[in-house]
N, C-alpha and C positions, 0 to 999 in steps of 0.2 A: 789552694790553686787549680783554676779548671785547666785540662792538659788540650795539648791543639787538636785530638783526633774530637775535645765533649763538644768544642768551641766550632768545630768543623760540623759536629751531629747536631750541635742548637740552633747553629745556622741554619742547613736544611730543613729541621721541624718549622722553624717560622714560615721558611718556604711551603709546606706541604712535603717535603720529600722524607718520606719512612719509609720507615720496613727495614726487616734484617739485614735484604742483600747490600743493601749502604756500607754496612758492617765487615763484609766483604769486598766491598769495591775496593781496588784501589787507591788509597791518595791521592793519587793525579787526576782520577775520575773526580772523587771527591772532593775536591776544591773547585772542580769547571760544573759542578751542576747546577750551577745558580745559571748558567748560563742558555742554559735550556730550556726549551719551551717543553711542557707536560706533556706532547706526543715523544720526544726524544727521550726525555727522561725514561719512557718507560719504553725504546728500545736500548737507551742504555742498563736497564735491567734485564730485559732481556737474554743484553750480552754477557753481562755477570755474572747473571742463573745458568749461561751453557758455557758455561768455561772459555768466557773470549776477554779474559781481564787484559790478556799481556795488548791488547790494542791500544793501552791507555800506558803503557807502561814509560814514553817519550813524551808527554803530553805539561805544557810546558803550564807556569802556572797560567791562571785568568791573566788577560792584560795583555799576553802575547799570540799569539798565531789563534785569535779567537772566531775569524770569519773559516780558518781552515778546518775548525773544529765542529761549527758547523758545517761544514761541506760533507765533513764524515760522515754526518747523520744524515744529512743529506741523501750521500749513498748510498747507507743504511737503510734507511727508510725504500727507497726504491728496489736494492737486493730483494729484501723485504716483503714488500708488493709484489715483484713478480714473481715470485716462485710459490709455486700452491700450497698452501701450509705456511707460507711464512716461515725467515732463518730456522724459525726452530722447527723445523719438519725438515730441511735441509741440511740439517749439523746432525741431525739423532740419524737418515739417511745414511749420512756420509760414514758417520762412526761405526754404523750396521757393516755395511758393502766396504767400509777398508778394514774391519775386522777379516772379513771375509776374506781380502785379497793375502792379509796378513798367514789365515792359517792355509791358505791352498785351496780354497772350498770349490768344490766343482757346481757354477747351478743348476748344475744335467744330472748330479745326480738323484739316481733309482727314478731316474726319465728311459723308458727303450722306445728307440724311433721306430719307423718305420713311413711309408709314404700314402700321403696324404690325397684326393681326389683332387680331383685336376682337367682340365680340360684341354687336349694336345693338338693343337691346329696345323693343316699343311695349306699353306699359300696358294691360292688360286680353286680350292676344288669346292664340292657345290655345300660346305657345309661349314666352309672357310667364311662363302656369299652370303650365306644365310647368318650367321653371326653376325657379319657387318651392314646388312641389315636392319636386324633387330639396334644393333646397336646404334647407329646413325638418326633412328627414329626415338632410342631413348636419348638421345641428347640434348632435347631441347628441356629435360630433365636433369640435368647434371648442372655441375660445378665447378669448374677445375682450379685448383694449388701447388701452384710451385715456388717447390723450395729454393730459394737465391741469393744465400746470406754468404758465399766463396767469390773475395776476389782472384783474377788469373792469373795469381805471383809462379802458385805452381807449376804452371804452365808455359810459365817467361813474356805472362802476360799482364797491362801493368792494367788495364778497365776493370771494367764486372767483367765476370764469365757470361752473363744474357749479353754485353754486348761485343762478344767475337762476331766473325759471319761465321755461319756455320759451312757454307763453301766458296769460294770466290771466282765462279764463275759470274753468278747476278752481285757479290756480297752481302748477301741476304744474312743480317744477324740473325743469335740466339732466338730473340726476344720476339721480335719480328716473323721470323718462321711460326712459333710459335702462338701469337694472334691470329696471326693470318690462317690456319688452320683451327686453330677453335672457330669461327668465328666463316669457315666453309661446310663445318658441322653445324655449327645454327641456320647459315641458310641451306642448306641440305636436309636441317633433320621438321624445320617448318615447311620446307616445299613437301615431304611425305605427310605431313601433319592433316592438310588441307582446311587447316579450320578458318582461314583469316586471323588466327589471333599469333601475331610475329612476334614471339619470342627470345627474350636476349639468354644468351649463358654467360655468369656471371664469372670473372676471374679473378682468383687473390694472390696474389705475391707477399711469400714472407723474405724480409730482406734483414738485414744490420746495420750495427753499426757502418758497417765498410762499405755498405750496397745503397744504404738507405737513398741518400742525396743523388746517386750518381743516377738509381732506376728509377729515379722521379721524373730529371735532366732527359732521359730515352726516352722516355713515354711522353715527356711536353716537345719535347721538341722533335719527336714524329707524328704531334697529334696522336698519339697514344696507337700508330699502325694503320689505323681505320675502324681501333674500338669505339667508341662511346664511354668518356673518362667513368661515366655514372655506373657500368658496368666494372670497373679495376676497384679494386680494394687494396690499398696496401700492408701488412702487419710490417710492425715492425722486433724483430728480436734482442731481449735485453739477453747481459751474460750474464754470467754466476759467482760468485764469492771461489774464489783459489783458496787448495785446503794446503796446512805448513807440515802436517803429522798426521800418525793415525789416531789421535785423537783433534782430529777434523780442528785443530786448530784456526783460522781462517788467516792464511797470511795478508801482508799490509804489505803494498808494492814499497822495490828499496829505494826508487826516489822520493817518496814521499811520507813518512810518519803519518798522515794522517786521510790516507787512501789508501781504501782493501784491493789487491790484485783482482782483474776479473780475467775468464776465459769463458769463451763460444760453448755454451751448454748443449750443445749438437739437436739436427732438425727434428729430434723429437718434440721441442717445442710446439709445432707447426699446431700439434693438438690444444695444448694447451692454448695459443693464440687465439687462434679458430672459437675456441669454449668461449674464451672471455670477455674477446669483444660480443657477441651476443649473434656476430656471424649466421653462424650454424642454423639459429632460432629465425632468423631473415631468413634462408634460404626454405626452411622449412612452409611456412610463413607462407612462401611464392610459389610452393606445389612442388619443389624440387624430387629428388628422389635419391642422387649419388655424388660421391663425391670423389673427383679424383685427382692424386695426387705423383706430380711428377721433378724430374731433378731439371738441374741448369742448364748440359749440354750433353743433349743429346739426341744428333737430328735426326735420326730415324723414328722415333718414337711412336708420333700420328699415324706412322701408318699402320701400326697395332692399334692401336688409341681404338676403332668403328666396330671388332671383330671382338677386343677383351669386353668392352663395354657391354657389346651381346652379347656373351655367353656367362656376365654377372646376370642381367636382366632373364635371360633364359632357364638361367640354374638359378638363379635366388639368393645370390651369396652376399648373404654380410661384410665378408673380403675377399677381395679377387687379386691377389700376386701376380702382377705379368711377369715373367721367365721365360729362360731362353735354354735349350738342350744344354747337359755339362757334362764335360769329359771328370772322371773322378780325380780327385787329393787337386782339380782347377783353382789357381786362388778367388775363385766370386761362394758366398755362401749359397745353403742349400735349404730350400723351401720341406720343412720336417715337418712328420708330425709326432710329440713328442709325451707318452700315456706315463705315468706314475703308476708305480706300485699303491697308491691310495684311491686311485680311480681319477682322475685329474689329468685334461687332455691337452693340448694345442697345438695350432698349426702355425709354425712362425719360422721365419729365417735362423741357421744353424750356418755360424762363418766356418769354411771350409777345414781354418786348425783345428775346428773343435768337434767337427761330422764325423772323421776318420777315429781317433779314440773313443769315440760314443759308439760308433758303430762295432769296435773291438770288443769294446766292454759291454756290452749287449746282444754274447749270440755270433756278431759278422767272425769269423775270424780272418776277413782280405779285407775285412772297413768300408773303405770309402771306393768300389769297383765301378765300376763301367758292365752293360748289362748285356745283353744279346743286342739291343741297340748301337751302341758302341759309344755308348750314352750311362755315367748314375742315371742312375731311377731318380735320383731328388732332385729336378728342377732349378735352376736355377737363378735365385735372386735377380733383380735389377734395380728393384727398389723404387717400383712404380707402383702403388697401390688404387683402386676400385672399393672405395667404402659406400655400402647402405646408408643414406643419412640416418636414420628415425634411429634403429637401431648407435647408431654410432654416439646420436646425442644425450639417447639413454645410460652408452656406457663412460658415456664423459661427465653426465653427472652424475655416477657414482665415482670418480674417479679425480673429480673435480679438473681434470683434464691434464693432470698429472701419468708420464708417460715408467716405465720402469726403465733404470737406471744400473750405471759400469761404474762401477772406477779403476782406471791405469795408470795409480805409480808404478814410478821409476824408481824401485831400491836401489841404494848407494851398495846398500850389501846383502847378503843373505839370512843376516840377521834381521831383514825388512824392520827395524826401526825409522830409519831417518832416508826422505828423499832425496834424489841429485835434483828435482826441485816441483815446485811445486805444482798442483795435480788439482781439480775439479771435476764433480758428478758430470758422468754425458747422460743422452739420452736418441735412440735413433725414432727416426718415425719407425719403419719397419714391424719395431716392437710393440707397435698398441694391441697388435691378440695377445700379448700373453697375460694379459685379463679377461680375458673374457668366458663365460661358460664354457663350455665342453659342448652345447645346444647348439651354440653360432657353429653359422655355415662358412666356413672356412675354407679357401677352394683356391688355384691359380691353376691362369693362362699359360701353356710353352707356344713360342712365336719361334718362327727360324732368326737365329742369334742375325744372319743377315738381311731380313727385315725391320729386327726391331731393335736392335743395342749396341753403339758405336758410340758411349760415348769418351769426351773426352776431359781426358785428366792432369796427362804428364806430361811433361816441358823437353823437347828433343834428347837431352843427354840421358834423361834418366829410360825415354821410351825405346832410343836405339840400344843399351844393357838387358831390354828383354830377350828372354831367349825366343832360338827360329821357333817360329810354327803360334807362338803365343799372341796375344792382340797387344798390338801397342797400346793403345787406349789416348794417342794423341792428337794434334790437330791432324797434323796430315795421314790420318788412319781413318779419324771420324771424318773426312772430308769426300776422299776417296771409295770407302763405304756408302757414302748418299750416291756415291754416279753407282757404285755397285749396284744398289740398291734398284735403283730405275731402271739404271739397264735388265736386268732381270724381269720386273714386272713389262719390260717390254716386249723383254722375252716373251712368258706368259701369255701375252694381248696377240701376240702375231706378229711382229718384229719380229726382224731378222738381225740382233746385235750379234758382229763380232764379237769372241773373245778380249778380254784384255791382258798386255804387254806390262813386263813384269821390270819396275824405275825400282832406284831405291833414292831417296830423298831422306836428309835430317837422317844419317845414317840403318834407314827403314827400307827395308825390304818390302813395295806392295801392289796390290793390286792396278794398273789400271785401265778405268774400261771404260767408253763414252765419256765425254762429261754430260751424261742429259738432267737436267732439272727442269723442274718445273714448280709454279704457285699451286697450291694448296685446292684453290676456290678449281682450277682443269681435272686435276685428280687427286680429291682427295680419298672414295676407293679403288679398289679395285674392278669392282663391275661399273665405274664412272667411265676410268683411262679405259677398257676394253669397248664401251659405243664408242671411243673415240678414237680409235686406234683401227684402219681396215685395210684391206686389200693386200698390198703387198711391201710392206715398208722393211727399208734395210738401212743399217748408222755403219760408217766404218770404225773403229777402233779410235781413229784420232779426230775422229769428230767433236763437236758443241752443238749440245740443242737447248737453246732454247724457247717453255710456253708459256708464255705469261698473258693468262684470257682467259676467259671461263669457257666460252664455247669452239675450241678451238679441234680443229677435225684433220686429226693424223690421215692421210690414203693414199697407198704408191709413193710413199715419198724415197729417192734415192738419192742419199745423205753422206758426204763425205766433204768434213769441210766444217763453215760453222753458220747457223744457222739461227737466228734472231726471231719469233713475230711475240708483238704486244698488241694486244688487244681490251677494249673499255665491253663491257658488261653484253651491250646489246648489240652486239658484233660479234655474225658468225662470219669463220672464217672457215679455207677450207685449205690444207695446206698441200701440196702434193708434187711429183714433177723428183727430176733430178736437179738438184744442187750439188755444185762442186766449185771447190774453193782452196785458198791456202790454208785455214783456216787457221785455230788459235795454236798458239803451240807454246807446250809446256818445259820452263825456264827450270832449272837449278837455283837453289836462291842456300849460302852457306848461312847458316843459324849464325855466327861472326859476323857477317856482316850486316854492323848494325847503321848502313847508310838504306837499308831496305828498311822499311814500316815489321813490326813488330810480328802482326795477325801474318804475316808475309816469309817472315823468320821461320820464325816457329812449325810452318809445314812443311818448308826447305823448296817450295816452287811457285811461281806465277807468273799470267799467263804473259807470251807476245801475241799482241792480238792484230794477226798478219793481214788477213781480211777476212769477212765476215759478209754471210746475205743478212741485210736486219731491213725488217717489214709493221708497220706501227699502225694499228686499221682505230683512231680515235671520235668515228662516226659511226652510230648506229646503222644497220644492215647488211647483204650478204656480201660475203666475200668471197676470190679467190687467188691464191698464189699459190703460181705455176710460174716460174723461172724460163 
């Protein structure tokens, strides 16, 4: 008499499902194979051969939960398709990385650190201006990529981060600021070219399940903030499977036995998405040369972009990491050249908690120490990259778009045999250079922190716990940094701008400079700004100045209060004389005051617009604003 196993084997044979793997498949899966399509059977075979039979341990007999079983394989197919090399590669990579983690292997063993080659810029000097000019010229051959997969929950904001106002004087959100900056670069670059060819700068945005729909809504409801929809490409990042143990067994969702638990893979996915989508080849065929990557909440970045792109072009860097001066042991990664005993060499970001022990183990007894400049010789990485497109495509063609990964399991105890919760492989955008050959030209551009770096990452409660003197990286400090940068730039342009006052908002002591804001089309580069600021100008500390127009010249202006000037592109406006009024007053807002909007609460202040002078010029012509 035939056994149940024999009967199942006969049934599978009739369906054309053969092979030793079926004998290793759990009975719960064997019984259900008849429900599957040929492609799904292949996925089942792969899972069995990769040691994932536990996924089927609780499957019901055919006739029960059949739709859920098919949905399971639809998810497996998606996970397999979205990872370079498929789930087989994911599981193999996970086992290797988990084994290294358990053994405590140091990924930098055998490497000696040194300071790489790069350019250190001083804002406003001739060298800076030359690089700015070169960068503007090159901009029409560039594409921009925004990594925007995150929500603002960590900030105490329930929207997507790019919808958060960068500053509340005008309420301009980060995405609007970025798009207007790209368009200003586009116009300035086309103007320099003087070839009659109006080129458009492409803009790609990497979204996630959490942010995709809301990013589309933000763009569409605001007419793409003036950019043509055809210039914008959205690439949605998918999640990867979670891992339950050191054998890389895939984790099931605790609420659904027919679903694999997933988590984000990290912003390094942007490289594989650009590669697999074909976007990079389209850009190359359109004659582009550069790809610029940036993060979602740094309101200062575009003040540094033109000169940094100029450095890439002039120095012919394949990879240029934007950086800021870094204090030794500061909690920010350092750009480092690593040279292996076997001759291998790479220039990458090394996290601050790895850099100090690496230096000590390499003959530097003081470890990560400041040099004669008062800063570490290893520049601080701010996760903004400029890549030369041709070599970038060549490298991704070799790797299939895959980026070196890491795993960070939280173990239950010192035996490192089980996890507190499931983990997953992760990858970081800035780790792209890890696979480059030693011949690759990898460098950095250092900008002053006040000019280039003010990320908005921390909620008020976490920011208030930051030791005094360290950056808060909050909505409060991010907005104040914009006013500081604009005030200092106007000073460099010849205006007298009062020193800041010190105030405390949401437990954070910050410098409060005059609230000076301008649109990118007015002041994209320092050379542009210098041409539009003349005579003897002064701005008091309590003042608010908003410049919204391309051809607005500020000359011999004495401002003590609030002044807002708006103009169309065809209007030339000269602003001069004395403007004095009660202005806009900063008022504190308690973070816990739920009557205030979230974007105000997380800053800890609002503007009481007591009195202002506002002028708008809607028609072409030459105008004078002289009170």
